[in-house]
C-alpha positions as CSV (number, residue, x, y, z in Angstrom):
1,M,-124.0,-154.2,-76.5
2,K,-120.5,-152.9,-76.3
3,L,-120.6,-149.9,-74.0
4,T,-119.0,-146.7,-75.2
5,S,-117.6,-144.1,-72.9
6,T,-120.6,-142.0,-73.8
7,G,-123.0,-144.8,-72.8
8,A,-121.0,-145.4,-69.7
9,C,-121.2,-141.8,-68.7
10,V,-125.0,-141.8,-69.2
11,L,-125.3,-145.0,-67.1
12,G,-123.1,-143.6,-64.4
13,L,-125.0,-140.3,-64.2
14,L,-128.3,-142.1,-64.1
15,Q,-127.1,-144.2,-61.2
16,M,-125.8,-141.2,-59.3
17,G,-128.9,-139.1,-59.9
18,P,-129.1,-135.3,-60.1
19,A,-125.9,-133.4,-59.4
20,P,-125.5,-131.3,-56.2
21,G,-127.7,-128.3,-56.3
22,Q,-130.2,-129.9,-58.7
23,P,-133.7,-130.9,-57.7
24,G,-133.7,-134.5,-56.5
25,F,-130.0,-134.5,-55.5
26,G,-129.1,-137.4,-53.2
27,Q,-132.5,-139.0,-53.7
28,G,-131.6,-141.4,-56.5
29,V,-134.5,-140.3,-58.6
30,P,-134.9,-141.4,-62.2
31,M,-133.9,-138.7,-64.8
32,T,-135.0,-137.6,-68.2
33,G,-132.5,-137.0,-71.0
34,G,-132.6,-133.3,-70.2
35,Q,-131.9,-134.0,-66.5
36,V,-129.0,-136.3,-67.4
37,F,-127.5,-133.6,-69.6
38,A,-128.0,-131.0,-66.9
39,A,-126.2,-133.3,-64.4
40,A,-123.4,-133.8,-67.0
41,E,-123.1,-130.0,-67.4
42,R,-122.7,-129.5,-63.7
43,S,-120.3,-132.5,-63.2
44,V,-118.4,-134.4,-65.9
45,S,-118.6,-131.9,-68.7
46,R,-115.6,-130.0,-67.3
47,F,-113.3,-133.0,-67.9
48,W,-115.3,-135.3,-70.3
49,N,-117.2,-134.1,-73.3
50,L,-120.8,-135.1,-73.3
51,T,-123.2,-133.2,-75.5
52,R,-127.0,-133.0,-75.3
53,S,-127.3,-134.8,-78.7
54,Q,-125.0,-137.6,-77.4
55,V,-127.2,-138.1,-74.3
56,Y,-130.4,-138.2,-76.4
57,A,-128.8,-140.6,-79.0
58,E,-127.5,-142.9,-76.2
59,L,-130.7,-143.3,-74.2
60,P,-132.6,-145.3,-76.9
61,R,-129.6,-147.6,-77.4
62,L,-129.3,-148.2,-73.7
63,H,-133.0,-148.8,-73.5
64,A,-133.0,-151.3,-76.4
65,A,-130.1,-153.1,-74.8
66,G,-132.0,-153.5,-71.6
67,L,-129.5,-151.4,-69.6
68,I,-132.1,-148.7,-68.7
69,E,-135.8,-148.8,-68.4
70,A,-138.7,-146.3,-68.3
71,A,-139.3,-145.4,-64.7
72,A,-142.7,-143.6,-65.2
73,D,-145.0,-142.4,-67.9
74,P,-143.6,-139.6,-70.0
75,G,-144.0,-136.1,-68.6
76,P,-144.2,-132.7,-70.1
77,R,-143.0,-132.5,-73.8
78,N,-143.0,-136.3,-73.7
79,A,-139.9,-136.3,-71.5
80,Q,-139.3,-139.9,-70.4
81,P,-137.6,-140.6,-67.0
82,Y,-135.2,-143.5,-67.0
83,Q,-133.6,-145.6,-64.4
84,V,-130.7,-148.1,-64.7
85,T,-131.6,-151.8,-64.7
86,E,-129.6,-154.5,-62.8
87,A,-128.0,-155.5,-66.2
88,G,-127.1,-151.8,-66.7
89,R,-125.5,-151.7,-63.2
90,R,-123.4,-154.8,-64.0
91,Q,-122.4,-153.5,-67.4
92,F,-121.3,-150.2,-66.0
93,A,-119.4,-151.8,-63.2
94,E,-117.5,-154.0,-65.8
95,W,-116.9,-151.0,-68.0
96,I,-115.5,-148.7,-65.3
97,A,-113.3,-151.6,-63.9
98,A,-111.8,-152.2,-67.3
99,F,-111.4,-148.4,-67.8
100,V,-109.5,-148.1,-64.6
101,S,-107.5,-151.4,-65.2
102,Y,-106.2,-150.0,-68.5
103,G,-103.9,-147.7,-66.4
104,P,-102.9,-144.1,-66.7
105,R,-103.5,-142.3,-70.0
106,D,-102.6,-138.8,-71.1
107,D,-105.4,-136.2,-70.9
108,Q,-106.4,-135.1,-74.4
109,L,-107.0,-131.4,-74.5
110,R,-108.8,-129.4,-77.2
111,S,-109.1,-125.9,-76.0
112,P,-110.4,-123.1,-78.2
113,L,-109.1,-120.7,-75.6
114,M,-105.6,-122.1,-75.6
115,L,-105.5,-122.0,-79.4
116,A,-106.7,-118.3,-79.5
117,V,-104.1,-117.3,-76.8
118,F,-101.3,-119.3,-78.6
119,F,-102.0,-117.5,-81.9
120,G,-103.2,-114.3,-80.2
121,G,-100.4,-112.2,-81.8
122,F,-102.3,-112.4,-85.1
123,V,-105.5,-110.9,-83.6
124,P,-106.1,-107.2,-82.9
125,P,-105.3,-106.8,-79.2
126,S,-108.6,-105.3,-78.3
127,R,-110.5,-108.2,-79.8
128,L,-108.2,-110.8,-78.1
129,A,-108.7,-108.9,-74.7
130,S,-112.4,-108.9,-75.2
131,L,-112.4,-112.7,-75.8
132,V,-110.1,-113.4,-72.9
133,Q,-112.3,-111.3,-70.6
134,E,-115.4,-113.2,-71.8
135,Y,-113.6,-116.5,-70.9
136,R,-112.6,-115.1,-67.5
137,S,-116.3,-114.2,-66.8
138,R,-117.4,-117.7,-67.8
139,R,-114.8,-119.2,-65.4
140,Q,-116.0,-116.9,-62.6
141,R,-119.6,-118.2,-63.2
142,S,-118.4,-121.8,-63.3
143,L,-116.5,-121.3,-60.0
144,A,-119.6,-119.9,-58.4
145,I,-121.5,-123.1,-59.6
146,A,-118.8,-125.4,-58.3
147,Q,-118.8,-123.6,-54.9
148,D,-122.6,-123.8,-54.8
149,M,-122.4,-127.6,-55.5
150,L,-119.7,-128.0,-52.8
151,G,-122.0,-126.2,-50.4
152,A,-124.8,-128.6,-51.3
153,L,-122.5,-131.5,-50.5
154,G,-121.9,-130.2,-47.1
155,G,-119.6,-132.6,-45.2
156,D,-119.9,-135.3,-47.9
157,T,-116.5,-137.0,-48.5
158,S,-117.5,-138.9,-51.7
159,L,-115.3,-139.3,-54.7
160,P,-117.5,-137.1,-56.9
161,G,-117.0,-134.5,-54.2
162,A,-113.2,-134.8,-54.6
163,A,-113.6,-134.2,-58.3
164,L,-115.7,-131.1,-57.5
165,V,-113.0,-129.8,-55.2
166,R,-110.5,-130.2,-58.0
167,R,-112.9,-128.4,-60.4
168,A,-113.2,-125.4,-58.1
169,A,-109.4,-125.2,-57.7
170,Y,-109.0,-125.5,-61.5
171,E,-111.5,-122.6,-62.1
172,E,-109.6,-120.5,-59.6
173,M,-106.3,-121.3,-61.4
174,M,-107.9,-120.4,-64.8
175,I,-109.3,-117.1,-63.5
176,D,-105.8,-116.2,-62.2
177,W,-104.1,-117.3,-65.5
178,L,-106.6,-115.4,-67.6
179,G,-105.8,-112.3,-65.6
180,E,-102.1,-112.9,-66.4
181,V,-103.0,-113.3,-70.1
182,L,-104.9,-110.0,-70.0
183,R,-101.9,-108.3,-68.5
184,R,-99.7,-109.6,-71.4
185,I,-101.9,-108.4,-74.2
186,P,-100.4,-105.3,-75.7
187,S,-102.4,-102.1,-76.1
188,D,-103.9,-101.4,-79.5
189,P,-101.6,-99.3,-81.7
190,D,-103.0,-95.8,-82.1
């Protein structure tokens, strides 16, 4: 099986286990598709798109390829916990080594927020201000989650922790920037 970036993310998340602040964090417990998605939402989703449907589509492929296996009987709502096999560990290690060996690449950003701000002059100011404030509130909640996760890590100096430190700094920067955008939106004409 040729491992896609989506499959690799699922394998990596299964190997790492639940994200900081999630039940089972640091225990290397098997995870269901819902738990993998929840871990992705708390971790990689801020810099790598991984949807719930992608996770659930990838699990059967990884299982059929022998890269993951059922770790226990299905639980409530038939949720199947999975763990990575030795073959899955090898395949992931090969994939991430090749990914890193490729060298630097430009980030690819698709941001609905940036598009709305860029063309914001074509939107009634009150509507744009409301949207930007909603984004700012979301960033504040995301910062609180990142700070909670950092607190759960304690003195951990792992590489995922370094990514989490960057995420918190990014959220703080976005909150400041969104405040600046709000200050630049003109008042509605009377």
